[in-house]
C-alpha positions as CSV (number, residue, x, y, z in Angstrom):
1,M,18.9,-4.0,35.5
2,N,20.9,-2.6,38.4
3,R,20.8,0.9,39.5
4,D,24.4,1.7,38.5
5,F,23.7,0.7,34.9
6,L,20.6,2.9,34.8
7,H,22.4,5.9,36.2
8,K,25.3,5.4,33.8
9,Y,23.2,5.2,30.6
10,A,20.2,7.4,31.5
11,P,21.6,10.6,30.0
12,L,22.3,8.8,26.7
13,L,18.8,7.4,26.6
14,I,17.3,10.9,27.3
15,I,19.4,12.4,24.5
16,C,18.3,9.7,22.1
17,I,14.7,10.3,22.9
18,A,15.1,14.0,22.6
19,V,16.7,13.7,19.1
20,I,13.9,11.4,18.0
21,F,11.3,14.0,18.9
22,Q,13.3,17.0,17.8
23,Y,13.9,15.7,14.3
24,N,10.6,14.0,13.9
25,L,12.2,10.7,13.0
26,F,8.9,8.9,13.3
27,V,5.9,10.0,11.2
28,T,2.4,9.9,12.4
29,P,-0.3,8.5,10.1
30,E,-2.0,11.9,10.0
31,K,1.1,13.6,8.8
32,L,1.8,10.9,6.3
33,E,-1.8,11.2,4.9
34,H,-1.5,15.0,4.7
35,T,1.8,14.7,2.8
36,H,0.3,12.1,0.5
37,R,-2.6,14.4,-0.4
38,E,-0.3,17.3,-1.0
39,I,1.8,15.2,-3.4
40,L,-1.4,14.0,-5.3
41,A,-2.6,17.6,-5.6
42,E,0.7,18.8,-7.0
43,V,0.9,15.9,-9.5
44,A,-2.7,16.6,-10.6
45,Q,-1.7,20.3,-11.3
46,V,1.5,19.4,-13.3
47,Y,0.7,16.3,-15.2
48,I,-2.2,15.1,-17.3
49,T,-3.9,11.7,-17.3
50,K,-3.4,9.1,-20.0
51,A,-7.0,9.6,-21.3
52,E,-6.4,13.4,-21.7
53,F,-3.2,12.6,-23.5
54,G,-5.0,10.3,-25.9
55,N,-7.7,13.0,-26.6
56,M,-5.0,15.6,-27.2
57,K,-3.2,13.2,-29.6
58,E,-6.4,12.6,-31.5
59,Q,-7.0,16.4,-31.8
60,I,-3.4,17.0,-33.0
61,T,-3.8,14.2,-35.6
62,D,-7.1,15.8,-36.8
63,I,-5.5,19.2,-37.0
64,N,-2.6,17.8,-39.1
65,K,-5.1,16.1,-41.5
66,K,-7.0,19.4,-41.9
67,L,-3.8,21.3,-42.5
68,D,-2.7,18.8,-45.2
69,K,-6.1,19.2,-46.9
70,I,-5.7,23.0,-46.9
71,Y,-2.2,22.7,-48.2
72,D,-3.3,20.4,-51.0
73,T,-6.2,22.7,-51.9
74,L,-3.9,25.7,-52.1
75,I,-1.4,23.8,-54.2
76,S,-4.2,22.6,-56.6
77,E,-5.6,26.2,-56.9
78,R,-2.2,27.6,-57.6
79,G,-1.6,24.9,-60.2
80,S,-4.9,25.5,-61.9
81,D,-4.3,29.3,-62.2
82,G,-1.1,28.6,-64.0
83,I,1.0,30.3,-61.3
84,N,4.2,28.5,-60.3
């Protein structure tokens, strides 16, 4: 590299380096890990796991079965009393 080339493009090189640091174009592993943990915490607060969903589905099925039994019992009691 000759000196004229360096003097000609040095300001452009300095501006490029300043932009890279100003806008944080490169992420450090620490920042990346911190962001990853934030995302995992937010997802854990908003969504449920597949196992929890399965348990809730079972509970809803059991509740529906019990409601059907109650409904059938009420219908049979009403029919046995002669009330339409």
